[in-house]
C-alpha positions, 0 to 999 in steps of 0.5 A, spaced: 912 498 745 909 496 752 907 490 755 900 490 752 902 492 745 907 486 745 901 481 748 896 484 743 901 482 737 903 476 740 896 474 741 894 476 733 900 472 731 898 466 735 891 466 732 894 467 725 898 461 726 892 457 729 888 459 723 893 457 717 897 452 721 891 448 725 893 445 731 900 443 729 902 450 727 899 453 733 903 449 738 909 450 734 908 457 735 907 457 742 914 453 743 918 457 738 915 463 742 917 461 749 924 459 746 924 466 743 922 469 750 927 465 754 933 467 749 931 475 749 930 474 757 937 471 758 940 476 753 937 482 757 939 480 763 932 479 766 932 471 766 937 467 768 936 461 764 942 457 767 939 457 774 933 453 771 938 448 769 942 448 776 936 447 780 936 449 787 943 449 791 943 446 797 947 449 803 
C-alpha cells in the first residue's frame, strides 16, 4: 500500500474516532497514531527516536 492509501485509511479511521468517541476519542486516536508511527519508523530504521531525546550534540 502506498502513502496515499495509508493516508486515506488513517483519515477515515480518525473520522470514525471523532464521530463515535467525540473530541476525546479523536485526540486519543491522534496520540496513539503518532506513537504507532514513531514505533514503526524506529523499527524500520527510518526514524531515530533516540536522537529526539538526546537533542543536538555540541562539538
